[in-house]
Backbone atoms as SQL, in Angstrom:
CREATE TABLE atoms (id INTEGER PRIMARY KEY, chain TEXT, resi INTEGER, resn TEXT, atom TEXT, x REAL, y REAL, z REAL);
INSERT INTO atoms VALUES
  (1, 'A', 1, 'UNK', 'N', 5.185, -2.949, -12.011),
  (2, 'A', 1, 'UNK', 'CA', 3.850, -3.352, -12.262),
  (3, 'A', 1, 'UNK', 'C', 3.801, -3.728, -13.782),
  (4, 'A', 2, 'UNK', 'N', 3.240, -4.651, -13.999),
  (5, 'A', 2, 'UNK', 'CA', 3.029, -5.372, -15.253),
  (6, 'A', 2, 'UNK', 'C', 1.933, -4.902, -15.923),
  (7, 'A', 3, 'UNK', 'N', 1.637, -4.557, -17.323),
  (8, 'A', 3, 'UNK', 'CA', 0.480, -4.241, -17.938),
  (9, 'A', 3, 'UNK', 'C', -0.197, -5.700, -18.336),
  (10, 'A', 4, 'UNK', 'N', -1.567, -5.439, -18.145),
  (11, 'A', 4, 'UNK', 'CA', -2.134, -6.696, -18.382),
  (12, 'A', 4, 'UNK', 'C', -3.285, -6.360, -19.591),
  (13, 'A', 5, 'UNK', 'N', -3.174, -7.259, -20.562),
  (14, 'A', 5, 'UNK', 'CA', -4.103, -7.063, -21.725),
  (15, 'A', 5, 'UNK', 'C', -4.915, -8.333, -21.870),
  (16, 'A', 6, 'UNK', 'N', -6.085, -8.100, -21.986),
  (17, 'A', 6, 'UNK', 'CA', -7.133, -9.261, -22.009),
  (18, 'A', 6, 'UNK', 'C', -7.455, -9.539, -23.535),
  (19, 'A', 7, 'UNK', 'N', -7.331, -10.768, -24.101),
  (20, 'A', 7, 'UNK', 'CA', -7.631, -11.049, -25.344),
  (21, 'A', 7, 'UNK', 'C', -8.839, -11.989, -25.448),
  (22, 'A', 8, 'UNK', 'N', -9.470, -12.150, -26.589),
  (23, 'A', 8, 'UNK', 'CA', -10.738, -13.147, -26.569),
  (24, 'A', 8, 'UNK', 'C', -9.763, -14.323, -26.951),
  (25, 'A', 9, 'UNK', 'N', -10.461, -15.709, -26.292),
  (26, 'A', 9, 'UNK', 'CA', -9.757, -17.121, -26.351),
  (27, 'A', 9, 'UNK', 'C', -9.529, -17.495, -27.735),
  (28, 'A', 10, 'UNK', 'N', -8.135, -17.865, -27.842),
  (29, 'A', 10, 'UNK', 'CA', -8.187, -18.356, -29.205),
  (30, 'A', 10, 'UNK', 'C', -7.579, -17.474, -30.011),
  (31, 'A', 11, 'UNK', 'N', -7.654, -16.117, -29.682),
  (32, 'A', 11, 'UNK', 'CA', -7.125, -15.212, -31.043),
  (33, 'A', 11, 'UNK', 'C', -5.683, -14.628, -30.781),
  (34, 'A', 12, 'UNK', 'N', -4.847, -15.319, -29.750),
  (35, 'A', 12, 'UNK', 'CA', -3.648, -14.625, -29.570),
  (36, 'A', 12, 'UNK', 'C', -2.759, -15.894, -29.788),
  (37, 'A', 13, 'UNK', 'N', -1.814, -15.673, -31.146),
  (38, 'A', 13, 'UNK', 'CA', -0.962, -16.576, -31.488),
  (39, 'A', 13, 'UNK', 'C', 0.314, -16.876, -30.223),
  (40, 'A', 14, 'UNK', 'N', 0.713, -17.925, -30.057),
  (41, 'A', 14, 'UNK', 'CA', 1.789, -18.280, -29.271),
  (42, 'A', 14, 'UNK', 'C', 2.868, -17.443, -29.281),
  (43, 'A', 15, 'UNK', 'N', 3.327, -17.126, -30.620),
  (44, 'A', 15, 'UNK', 'CA', 4.438, -16.380, -30.917),
  (45, 'A', 15, 'UNK', 'C', 4.322, -14.925, -30.278),
  (46, 'A', 16, 'UNK', 'N', 3.035, -14.323, -30.509),
  (47, 'A', 16, 'UNK', 'CA', 2.743, -12.755, -29.869),
  (48, 'A', 16, 'UNK', 'C', 2.748, -13.117, -28.307),
  (49, 'A', 17, 'UNK', 'N', 2.185, -14.192, -27.746),
  (50, 'A', 17, 'UNK', 'CA', 2.176, -14.054, -26.582),
  (51, 'A', 17, 'UNK', 'C', 3.560, -14.227, -26.003),
  (52, 'A', 18, 'UNK', 'N', 4.515, -15.119, -26.627),
  (53, 'A', 18, 'UNK', 'CA', 6.031, -14.982, -26.108),
  (54, 'A', 18, 'UNK', 'C', 6.811, -13.512, -26.114),
  (55, 'A', 19, 'UNK', 'N', 6.336, -12.775, -27.287),
  (56, 'A', 19, 'UNK', 'CA', 6.893, -11.685, -27.371),
  (57, 'A', 19, 'UNK', 'C', 6.342, -10.693, -26.156),
  (58, 'A', 20, 'UNK', 'N', 5.030, -10.969, -25.909),
  (59, 'A', 20, 'UNK', 'CA', 4.556, -9.815, -24.993),
  (60, 'A', 20, 'UNK', 'C', 4.974, -10.170, -23.673),
  (61, 'A', 21, 'UNK', 'N', 5.159, -11.821, -23.303),
  (62, 'A', 21, 'UNK', 'CA', 5.782, -11.854, -22.025),
  (63, 'A', 21, 'UNK', 'C', 7.158, -11.246, -21.765),
  (64, 'A', 22, 'UNK', 'N', 7.933, -11.420, -22.956),
  (65, 'A', 22, 'UNK', 'CA', 9.356, -10.728, -22.979),
  (66, 'A', 22, 'UNK', 'C', 9.399, -9.393, -22.907),
  (67, 'A', 23, 'UNK', 'N', 8.282, -8.734, -23.200),
  (68, 'A', 23, 'UNK', 'CA', 8.249, -7.133, -23.018),
  (69, 'A', 23, 'UNK', 'C', 7.577, -6.752, -21.803),
  (70, 'A', 24, 'UNK', 'N', 7.208, -7.939, -20.936),
  (71, 'A', 24, 'UNK', 'CA', 6.848, -7.653, -19.422),
  (72, 'A', 24, 'UNK', 'C', 5.234, -7.282, -19.465),
  (73, 'A', 25, 'UNK', 'N', 4.732, -7.677, -20.680),
  (74, 'A', 25, 'UNK', 'CA', 3.109, -7.637, -20.724),
  (75, 'A', 25, 'UNK', 'C', 2.276, -8.711, -20.191),
  (76, 'A', 26, 'UNK', 'N', 1.499, -9.185, -19.566),
  (77, 'A', 26, 'UNK', 'CA', 0.387, -10.256, -19.157),
  (78, 'A', 26, 'UNK', 'C', -0.592, -10.254, -20.268),
  (79, 'A', 27, 'UNK', 'N', -0.686, -11.515, -20.932),
  (80, 'A', 27, 'UNK', 'CA', -1.741, -11.574, -21.690),
  (81, 'A', 27, 'UNK', 'C', -2.497, -12.625, -21.237),
  (82, 'A', 28, 'UNK', 'N', -3.852, -12.369, -21.194),
  (83, 'A', 28, 'UNK', 'CA', -4.919, -13.286, -20.667),
  (84, 'A', 28, 'UNK', 'C', -6.022, -13.290, -21.734),
  (85, 'A', 29, 'UNK', 'N', -6.316, -14.746, -21.873),
  (86, 'A', 29, 'UNK', 'CA', -7.482, -15.021, -22.525),
  (87, 'A', 29, 'UNK', 'C', -8.787, -15.297, -22.082),
  (88, 'A', 30, 'UNK', 'N', -9.735, -14.816, -22.455),
  (89, 'A', 30, 'UNK', 'CA', -10.964, -15.526, -21.970),
  (90, 'A', 30, 'UNK', 'C', -12.293, -15.521, -23.011),
  (91, 'A', 31, 'UNK', 'N', -13.059, -16.282, -22.629),
  (92, 'A', 31, 'UNK', 'CA', -14.236, -16.579, -23.328),
  (93, 'A', 31, 'UNK', 'C', -15.053, -14.994, -23.912),
  (94, 'A', 32, 'UNK', 'N', -15.190, -14.193, -22.653),
  (95, 'A', 32, 'UNK', 'CA', -15.712, -12.837, -22.971),
  (96, 'A', 32, 'UNK', 'C', -14.982, -11.960, -22.007),
  (97, 'A', 33, 'UNK', 'N', -13.986, -11.229, -22.958),
  (98, 'A', 33, 'UNK', 'CA', -12.970, -10.215, -22.320),
  (99, 'A', 33, 'UNK', 'C', -13.804, -9.050, -21.655),
  (100, 'A', 34, 'UNK', 'N', -15.243, -8.802, -22.065),
  (101, 'A', 34, 'UNK', 'CA', -15.606, -7.483, -21.547),
  (102, 'A', 34, 'UNK', 'C', -16.029, -7.979, -19.954),
  (103, 'A', 35, 'UNK', 'N', -16.339, -9.200, -19.750),
  (104, 'A', 35, 'UNK', 'CA', -16.631, -9.527, -18.317),
  (105, 'A', 35, 'UNK', 'C', -15.427, -9.634, -17.427),
  (106, 'A', 36, 'UNK', 'N', -14.099, -9.520, -17.878),
  (107, 'A', 36, 'UNK', 'CA', -13.098, -9.752, -16.985),
  (108, 'A', 36, 'UNK', 'C', -12.973, -8.530, -16.205),
  (109, 'A', 37, 'UNK', 'N', -12.583, -8.912, -14.968),
  (110, 'A', 37, 'UNK', 'CA', -12.361, -7.612, -13.925),
  (111, 'A', 37, 'UNK', 'C', -11.147, -8.086, -13.481),
  (112, 'A', 38, 'UNK', 'N', -10.054, -6.896, -13.503),
  (113, 'A', 38, 'UNK', 'CA', -9.047, -6.976, -12.991),
  (114, 'A', 38, 'UNK', 'C', -8.591, -6.267, -11.989),
  (115, 'A', 39, 'UNK', 'N', -8.122, -6.490, -10.960),
  (116, 'A', 39, 'UNK', 'CA', -7.746, -5.740, -9.740),
  (117, 'A', 39, 'UNK', 'C', -6.138, -5.836, -9.533),
  (118, 'A', 40, 'UNK', 'N', -5.681, -4.616, -9.459),
  (119, 'A', 40, 'UNK', 'CA', -4.273, -4.366, -9.265),
  (120, 'A', 40, 'UNK', 'C', -4.187, -3.909, -7.918),
  (121, 'A', 41, 'UNK', 'N', -3.477, -4.603, -7.161),
  (122, 'A', 41, 'UNK', 'CA', -3.374, -3.936, -5.703),
  (123, 'A', 41, 'UNK', 'C', -2.171, -3.097, -5.665),
  (124, 'A', 42, 'UNK', 'N', -2.229, -1.889, -5.034),
  (125, 'A', 42, 'UNK', 'CA', -1.463, -1.051, -4.975),
  (126, 'A', 42, 'UNK', 'C', -0.468, -1.134, -3.710),
  (127, 'A', 43, 'UNK', 'N', 0.551, -0.702, -3.576),
  (128, 'A', 43, 'UNK', 'CA', 1.322, -0.967, -2.201),
  (129, 'A', 43, 'UNK', 'C', 1.778, 0.544, -2.090),
  (130, 'A', 44, 'UNK', 'N', 1.806, 0.903, -0.887),
  (131, 'A', 44, 'UNK', 'CA', 2.018, 2.075, -0.372),
  (132, 'A', 44, 'UNK', 'C', 3.645, 2.377, -0.397),
  (133, 'A', 45, 'UNK', 'N', 4.011, 3.511, -0.590),
  (134, 'A', 45, 'UNK', 'CA', 5.423, 4.103, -0.966),
  (135, 'A', 45, 'UNK', 'C', 6.161, 3.964, 0.467),
  (136, 'A', 46, 'UNK', 'N', 5.337, 4.108, 1.470),
  (137, 'A', 46, 'UNK', 'CA', 5.545, 4.135, 2.987),
  (138, 'A', 46, 'UNK', 'C', 4.828, 3.667, 3.772),
  (139, 'A', 47, 'UNK', 'N', 5.260, 2.698, 4.630),
  (140, 'A', 47, 'UNK', 'CA', 4.198, 2.182, 5.547),
  (141, 'A', 47, 'UNK', 'C', 3.916, 3.121, 6.569),
  (142, 'A', 48, 'UNK', 'N', 2.878, 2.859, 7.707),
  (143, 'A', 48, 'UNK', 'CA', 2.553, 3.725, 8.570),
  (144, 'A', 48, 'UNK', 'C', 3.833, 3.500, 9.723),
  (145, 'A', 49, 'UNK', 'N', 4.404, 2.790, 9.804),
  (146, 'A', 49, 'UNK', 'CA', 5.569, 2.894, 10.756),
  (147, 'A', 49, 'UNK', 'C', 6.666, 3.665, 10.175),
  (148, 'A', 50, 'UNK', 'N', 6.837, 3.825, 8.882),
  (149, 'A', 50, 'UNK', 'CA', 7.959, 4.575, 8.371),
  (150, 'A', 50, 'UNK', 'C', 7.359, 5.873, 8.634),
  (151, 'A', 51, 'UNK', 'N', 6.034, 6.476, 8.504),
  (152, 'A', 51, 'UNK', 'CA', 5.575, 7.811, 8.444),
  (153, 'A', 51, 'UNK', 'C', 5.859, 8.106, 9.915),
  (154, 'A', 52, 'UNK', 'N', 5.453, 7.277, 10.714),
  (155, 'A', 52, 'UNK', 'CA', 5.543, 7.590, 12.411),
  (156, 'A', 52, 'UNK', 'C', 6.885, 7.981, 12.910),
  (157, 'A', 53, 'UNK', 'N', 7.840, 6.782, 12.284),
  (158, 'A', 53, 'UNK', 'CA', 9.263, 7.051, 12.585),
  (159, 'A', 53, 'UNK', 'C', 9.887, 8.370, 11.999),
  (160, 'A', 54, 'UNK', 'N', 9.540, 9.081, 10.911),
  (161, 'A', 54, 'UNK', 'CA', 9.690, 10.026, 10.266),
  (162, 'A', 54, 'UNK', 'C', 9.439, 11.014, 11.104),
  (163, 'A', 55, 'UNK', 'N', 8.369, 11.243, 11.355),
  (164, 'A', 55, 'UNK', 'CA', 7.768, 12.137, 12.466),
  (165, 'A', 55, 'UNK', 'C', 8.380, 12.480, 13.612),
  (166, 'A', 56, 'UNK', 'N', 8.593, 11.198, 14.350),
  (167, 'A', 56, 'UNK', 'CA', 8.968, 11.238, 15.726),
  (168, 'A', 56, 'UNK', 'C', 10.433, 11.719, 15.508),
  (169, 'A', 57, 'UNK', 'N', 11.272, 11.408, 14.345),
  (170, 'A', 57, 'UNK', 'CA', 12.636, 11.691, 14.166),
  (171, 'A', 57, 'UNK', 'C', 12.703, 13.333, 13.772),
  (172, 'A', 58, 'UNK', 'N', 11.672, 13.740, 13.057),
  (173, 'A', 58, 'UNK', 'CA', 11.698, 15.431, 12.793),
  (174, 'A', 58, 'UNK', 'C', 11.521, 16.017, 14.052),
  (175, 'A', 59, 'UNK', 'N', 10.376, 15.395, 14.916),
  (176, 'A', 59, 'UNK', 'CA', 10.198, 15.965, 16.227),
  (177, 'A', 59, 'UNK', 'C', 11.066, 16.325, 17.017),
  (178, 'A', 60, 'UNK', 'N', 11.897, 15.015, 17.321),
  (179, 'A', 60, 'UNK', 'CA', 12.947, 14.724, 18.061),
  (180, 'A', 60, 'UNK', 'C', 14.087, 15.599, 17.942),
  (181, 'A', 61, 'UNK', 'N', 14.403, 16.080, 16.731),
  (182, 'A', 61, 'UNK', 'CA', 15.646, 16.654, 16.257),
  (183, 'A', 61, 'UNK', 'C', 15.229, 18.237, 15.754),
  (184, 'A', 62, 'UNK', 'N', 14.067, 18.661, 15.946),
  (185, 'A', 62, 'UNK', 'CA', 13.730, 19.966, 15.144),
  (186, 'A', 62, 'UNK', 'C', 14.187, 21.069, 16.189),
  (187, 'A', 63, 'UNK', 'N', 14.429, 20.942, 17.422),
  (188, 'A', 63, 'UNK', 'CA', 14.920, 21.804, 18.262),
  (189, 'A', 63, 'UNK', 'C', 14.035, 22.734, 18.981),
  (190, 'A', 64, 'UNK', 'N', 12.552, 22.419, 18.468),
  (191, 'A', 64, 'UNK', 'CA', 11.624, 23.381, 19.058),
  (192, 'A', 64, 'UNK', 'C', 11.014, 22.465, 20.322),
  (193, 'A', 65, 'UNK', 'N', 11.573, 22.846, 21.412),
  (194, 'A', 65, 'UNK', 'CA', 11.075, 22.112, 22.435),
  (195, 'A', 65, 'UNK', 'C', 9.597, 22.296, 22.798),
  (196, 'A', 66, 'UNK', 'N', 8.923, 23.247, 22.500),
  (197, 'A', 66, 'UNK', 'CA', 7.504, 23.276, 22.752),
  (198, 'A', 66, 'UNK', 'C', 6.749, 22.256, 21.928),
  (199, 'A', 67, 'UNK', 'N', 7.181, 22.196, 20.590),
  (200, 'A', 67, 'UNK', 'CA', 6.742, 21.197, 19.628),
  (201, 'A', 67, 'UNK', 'C', 6.785, 19.785, 20.146),
  (202, 'A', 68, 'UNK', 'N', 8.016, 19.492, 20.834),
  (203, 'A', 68, 'UNK', 'CA', 8.281, 17.972, 21.125),
  (204, 'A', 68, 'UNK', 'C', 7.579, 17.675, 22.313),
  (205, 'A', 69, 'UNK', 'N', 7.651, 18.721, 23.352),
  (206, 'A', 69, 'UNK', 'CA', 6.804, 18.438, 24.750),
  (207, 'A', 69, 'UNK', 'C', 5.321, 18.313, 24.213),
  (208, 'A', 70, 'UNK', 'N', 4.702, 19.029, 23.448),
  (209, 'A', 70, 'UNK', 'CA', 3.389, 19.036, 22.992),
  (210, 'A', 70, 'UNK', 'C', 2.838, 17.661, 22.404),
  (211, 'A', 71, 'UNK', 'N', 3.906, 17.160, 21.670),
  (212, 'A', 71, 'UNK', 'CA', 3.781, 15.944, 20.730),
  (213, 'A', 71, 'UNK', 'C', 3.812, 14.865, 21.699),
  (214, 'A', 72, 'UNK', 'N', 4.938, 14.685, 22.757),
  (215, 'A', 72, 'UNK', 'CA', 5.084, 13.639, 23.592),
  (216, 'A', 72, 'UNK', 'C', 3.829, 13.418, 24.602),
  (217, 'A', 73, 'UNK', 'N', 3.168, 15.091, 25.190),
  (218, 'A', 73, 'UNK', 'CA', 1.953, 14.665, 25.765),
  (219, 'A', 73, 'UNK', 'C', 0.732, 14.221, 25.190),
  (220, 'A', 74, 'UNK', 'N', 0.863, 14.556, 24.024),
  (221, 'A', 74, 'UNK', 'CA', -0.662, 14.024, 23.200),
  (222, 'A', 74, 'UNK', 'C', -0.400, 12.855, 22.878),
  (223, 'A', 75, 'UNK', 'N', 0.916, 12.311, 22.425),
  (224, 'A', 75, 'UNK', 'CA', 0.907, 10.572, 22.232),
  (225, 'A', 75, 'UNK', 'C', 0.797, 9.903, 23.681),
  (226, 'A', 76, 'UNK', 'N', 1.240, 10.718, 24.750),
  (227, 'A', 76, 'UNK', 'CA', 0.922, 9.796, 26.247),
  (228, 'A', 76, 'UNK', 'C', -0.515, 9.723, 26.408),
  (229, 'A', 77, 'UNK', 'N', -1.363, 10.679, 26.156),
  (230, 'A', 77, 'UNK', 'CA', -2.614, 10.994, 26.341),
  (231, 'A', 77, 'UNK', 'C', -3.280, 9.939, 25.438),
  (232, 'A', 78, 'UNK', 'N', -2.974, 9.736, 24.279),
  (233, 'A', 78, 'UNK', 'CA', -3.870, 8.721, 23.213),
  (234, 'A', 78, 'UNK', 'C', -3.532, 7.305, 23.791),
  (235, 'A', 79, 'UNK', 'N', -2.337, 6.944, 24.159),
  (236, 'A', 79, 'UNK', 'CA', -1.743, 5.844, 24.512),
  (237, 'A', 79, 'UNK', 'C', -2.515, 5.315, 25.766),
  (238, 'A', 80, 'UNK', 'N', -2.394, 6.373, 26.836),
  (239, 'A', 80, 'UNK', 'CA', -3.054, 6.168, 28.158),
  (240, 'A', 80, 'UNK', 'C', -4.425, 5.697, 27.762),
  (241, 'A', 81, 'UNK', 'N', -5.090, 6.585, 26.925),
  (242, 'A', 81, 'UNK', 'CA', -6.640, 6.274, 26.841),
  (243, 'A', 81, 'UNK', 'C', -6.674, 4.841, 26.237),
  (244, 'A', 82, 'UNK', 'N', -6.003, 4.362, 25.328),
  (245, 'A', 82, 'UNK', 'CA', -6.186, 2.987, 24.831),
  (246, 'A', 82, 'UNK', 'C', -5.983, 2.100, 25.982),
  (247, 'A', 83, 'UNK', 'N', -5.188, 2.281, 26.596),
  (248, 'A', 83, 'UNK', 'CA', -4.727, 1.250, 27.642),
  (249, 'A', 83, 'UNK', 'C', -5.793, 1.353, 28.776),
  (250, 'A', 84, 'UNK', 'N', -6.298, 2.152, 29.002),
  (251, 'A', 84, 'UNK', 'CA', -7.508, 2.299, 30.089),
  (252, 'A', 84, 'UNK', 'C', -8.788, 1.819, 29.613),
  (253, 'A', 85, 'UNK', 'N', -8.896, 1.892, 28.170),
  (254, 'A', 85, 'UNK', 'CA', -10.163, 0.996, 27.429),
  (255, 'A', 85, 'UNK', 'C', -9.761, -0.422, 27.461),
  (256, 'A', 86, 'UNK', 'N', -8.659, -0.839, 27.366),
  (257, 'A', 86, 'UNK', 'CA', -7.988, -2.065, 27.516),
  (258, 'A', 86, 'UNK', 'C', -8.305, -2.944, 28.651),
  (259, 'A', 87, 'UNK', 'N', -7.873, -2.045, 29.647),
  (260, 'A', 87, 'UNK', 'CA', -7.970, -2.431, 31.258),
  (261, 'A', 87, 'UNK', 'C', -9.307, -2.776, 31.697),
  (262, 'A', 88, 'UNK', 'N', -10.323, -1.625, 31.080),
  (263, 'A', 88, 'UNK', 'CA', -11.556, -1.791, 31.358),
  (264, 'A', 88, 'UNK', 'C', -12.625, -2.843, 30.602),
  (265, 'A', 89, 'UNK', 'N', -11.917, -3.003, 29.540),
  (266, 'A', 89, 'UNK', 'CA', -12.849, -4.302, 28.859),
  (267, 'A', 89, 'UNK', 'C', -12.254, -5.839, 29.293),
  (268, 'A', 90, 'UNK', 'N', -11.011, -5.794, 30.123),
  (269, 'A', 90, 'UNK', 'CA', -10.385, -7.040, 30.445),
  (270, 'A', 90, 'UNK', 'C', -11.287, -7.771, 31.704);
């Protein structure tokens, strides 16, 4: 993620802009810097698929049969509920 700095238009010399770019800083010039809105999107460290597969792997390999069975039954019930709703709406 790069750092962003907002400058008043015309106040940033080209040499400074170049040095900032080399340092990984994004320099932005604006007529009114106080009115600039920056939005920095965040990226999750793990996707929902990663979390699901990690949970499934842990449950499948933990050796606690009651936990694995309860998880499988709960997942089946939820999927069945979604399927029933989809068929009912078709």
